[in-house]
N, C-alpha and C positions, 0 to 999 in steps of 0.2 A: 627636729621636733620628731616626735616620730608621734606614727598614727594612734588612737583613741580604739583601744583594745577591747574587742564586743564583750561583752562580759558573758559569764559565763552560762554556757547553754540556749543564749540566744546566739539565733542566725549572721552566723557571715554574709556577706557575698561574694559570690561567685571567683570576683576579679582576687578578693584576697585570701579567700578562702587555699586558690591552684600558688600565690607566689607565694604564702605560707607554707608547703605539700615540700618549695620548690627549695627553702632558708632551711628545711625539716630534711631535707630529702642531704643535703652539705651538712648539717651537723652532723646526720650520718658521717659522712665519709668522714670528717676529721676527729669525729671519736675512737671510729674504732682504730685511724693511727695513733689513734693518748691510747689505747688502751691493748696494742703491739708494741709499744713503745714501756710500757709498765711491767706486761708481764714478761719484757725483757726483764727487765730489771731487778724483778721482785726477788726470786733467787738471792742479789747481792744488795739491797735493798731491805727485803724487805717488807712487810705490810706496816708495821707501824711507817716507817721511813716512805713508804707511798705516798702515803696519805697525809704528812707531815709536808714532802714537795709539794704532792700537786694543792693544798688548803695554800702554803705560804704563796708559789709563782705564781699560780694564775689567779688567788685571791687581789695582789700586785697586778698583777695583768688582770687586769678586766677595772682593777680603782686607775690605773694611768685611762685602759680609754672613754672612764667617765667622769676625766679630768679632777678626780678625787672631793666629784663633790657628789647630793643627790644620791646617799646610798643609804639613808634610815632611810628603811622600813614604813607603811602607812599600815600592814597589814604583821607586825611584826610574830604575834604565835604564831600565824599562819606561815609565814615567811619560818624563824625557828624553827617549828616541827617537821618544814618537808624538808627544813635540808638534816636534822638529824635524823627522820629517815631515811633519806639521801645517804648522808656515812656511812649505816650500818648497812646498808643495798650493799656500795663499795667493797666495805672489810670484809660483807659473805662471798663478793666476787671477786678477790685480793687471795682469798684463800684456798677457791677450790685451783685458780691460778696456780697461787707458789702449789698445790697436792698434783700440779699436774693435767690438768685438761686439760684439752687441746683452748685454740681461739675460736674456732668452728665449732668444735659440739659445742661449746659454749653459749652462740649467739645460736644454737640452733635449738637449745633448751630456752634460750628466751622468746624462739618463734613463738611462746606460747602469754605475751605479756600483748598481742591486741585483743583476744577475746576477751579475758582481762580488763583491760583500759574496756576497750566497747560495754560486758558489762556494767564494769560501776560508775561509767557512766548516768548511765541511767537513771538510780538512785542520788546520785552526788551529787552533779548538773542540771538534773533533766535535761541532758540531748534526748533527744528523736535519732530513732538506728531507719530503717528503708530493710524493708526485706532484702533488693538485692548486693549490701554494704553487711547485713542478718549470713550473707551466703561464703560473702568475703573469710569472712576470719570462720566459719564453719568452714571451712573447706581446706585454710591453714592450719585448722587447729586439728584437720582429722591429721596432716601432713607433718606434725611435730606427734603424735602419735607413737604414725607408724616409724618417727624415728628413736623412742623411746620401747619399743616394743620390749620384751623379757630375756635373758639371757644374748642382746645387742652393747656395742662399742659405747652404752648410752646409759647400764644401768650400773649405776656405779652408787659405790654412797655423795660422790656430789654432788648427782641430779638432783634430789630432793635439797639439797642444801640452793641449790639453787634457783627451781624451783621459791624456795622461799624467796630468794632476792627479787628472781622476776617481779610475786609479787605486791614486793615497798616497791619498789620501779616502775606500777605499772599506780600507785596508788600517788606516787609520787609525782609522775606523768602529768595526772586527773588537779591535783593541787595547783600545778605549773598554772595549767588554764586557767582554774580558781583567781588564784596571786594576779594573776595580766590583768586582771582589771581594773587592783587596787593600785600595784607595783611595778617598776618598769625592768626591765630581759634584763639591767645591771643592777641593781639590789638584788632581783634572783636568787643571779648566776653568783653574784659578789658574798652573799652569808652559805651560802651551799659548801665554796669551799674554806673559805675565814674558821665556819665549824668542821673543816678535815683536820684543822689545830689541835684545835683541845682531842681529838678522840687520837693526831697519831703519839699526844704524850701520854695520853693517859696505855692508847695497848705499849710503847718503847720494853717502860720493865715487863709487862708479860712477857712477851713475845722471848723480849732478850731467857725467864725464868725458864721458857717450852723449848725440849732441846730437837723436834722435830725442828721448830726455826732457823735450825742454825745457830751463825752469828749479824747478827744483820747489818749494816750503818748506812751511818745517817749518814758518812763523807766517804763517797765513794772514790773513786778514781775522774777522775777528770771527763775523758771521752764521755762515762755514766752518767753524770754533769753535765755533763750538755743534753744525754738524751733526756733527764729527766727534769730539764726546759724544759725542751720540747713537748713533754705530758703535757705541762704546769699550766700552760700555755692553749696549746691545743685544748685542754679546757676549757681555760677560757673561755677562748672563742664560738665552739661545740655549744656550752651553754649557754652564751647570751644566744648563737642560734636557735635551739632547744627553747627559751622562754621566747620570743616568737615568733618564734610558726605556732604555739598551743594558744598564743591570743589571736592569733586572723584567719585559724582553722580550728573544727568540729577536731573534737578527740577521732569519733568512729571515722574521719576519714585520716587523723595521721599515724591513727590505731595501724596501720597493717605496712605504712616503713619504719617497723619496730624488726621489719624480713631483711630490710635490705645487707642490712652490715652480716647477714650469712654468706654474699656475696664478695663482700674483705675480706672476711675473718678465713673464707679458701684460700681466697687467694696470697693478703698474707702468713698464714698460717705457713700455709708451704713453703712461702718463699723466706722465712725466714727460723720459721720451725721447724722446715722440711715435714709435718701433721701430713698425713693421706690420712682424710675421713672416711669411716667404713660406705659400702655403699648403701645400706639404708638410710643414714644420714643428709647425701649427697641426692635421693630418689624425693626424701621428703625433705630437704630445700628445692627442689624443684618444684612440691605443689603448692611448700607456700609462701611463695616466689612467685611461682602466675596466682595466688588470691588476692597477693598484695597488689601485684601490673594494673591487676581486673577489675578494685577500690582505683584506684590510679583515672582507669580508663573514665568510671561512671563518673568519677570533678567531675573529669573536664568534658562529661557534658549534661552534665548537672549546670554547669557552667554558661555554657551552649544556649542550654532552651534561660538560662535569668536573660540572660541578651537579646531571645527571641519576644518574652515575655514585653525588657526594655521595647524593644526598637518601638513592639506592635505596641502598649501604649500609648491615647489618644495626647 
C-alpha cells in the first residue's frame, strides 16, 4: 500500500523528503539511459516512431506493474493536460536530437529547469523557498548563462527550441506534484505514456512528408526493436519513480536534481556518440552540479534539525 502523499505546498517530513530525493536520483539515471537509447534510434525510427514505441511499450509496462487495475485517474482533466504537455515537450526534445544536438549539450540547456521550477512552484503550489535554496538555484542559473554565451557551441537554433521544451517540462514537474495528492504514480505515468500513441499517429504522416526527416520506419531491425523495448520500459520505470519522488519531496528540493543528467549525458554522449562538449559547457556544468550538491546538503541538514526537534519535544 503506497504511502499517502503530502498535499501540494504542504511541508513533508524530513525522512520522506530525503527518500524522495533518493528516488528522484534513481529516476534521472534511468531516464538518461532511455534518452541515450532514443537518440541512437531516432535516425532510423524518426520522431513519430519514437513516440509510438515509447507510448506503446511504456504504457504496457506500467499497466503490467499495476496489474492492469486502478489506472483510471481521479483528476482526469489535469492528468490529460499534463500528458499532452509532456508529449509536446518530448517532440521538441526529439527534434533537436534528430537535428544533431549532443546529449550533454541538451542536458546543459535543460539545467535552466530548476530555476523555472522553483519560481513556478511559489504561485502554483504555494511552496516556501528559503534563501539558501534560492541561492543554489541562482548559482546554477549563472552556470547556464555561462554555457549559453554568444558565439559558443550552444549558440544555435536548437537552443531556444529546447528552452521552450524546458519551460514546459518545469510546468509538467509541478503538475506532477499537484497530481500526487489525488492520483497514484501508476496513473500519472500510464496516461502520460499512453497519450504518446495518438501523438505518434498524428505525427507519422507529417514526418513522412518532411524531406529533412528521411524515411522513418516503424518496424526497424530486430536489434533496434530490442533497444526500443528498453527505451519504453525504462521510461515506464523512470516516470513511476518521478511521480513517487514528487509526491514525497517539495519542488524546490527536487529541482537541483535536474542537474544530475549532465553527468550521465557527458559520460553517455562520449561513450556512445563520441561527443566532446566545449570547455564552456563543462565549466558551466561544474557550476550547476556544485549548486545542486549544495542544495542536497541543505536538505540533509533540514532532516537532522527536524530529528533534533522531535527528540527534544516532551
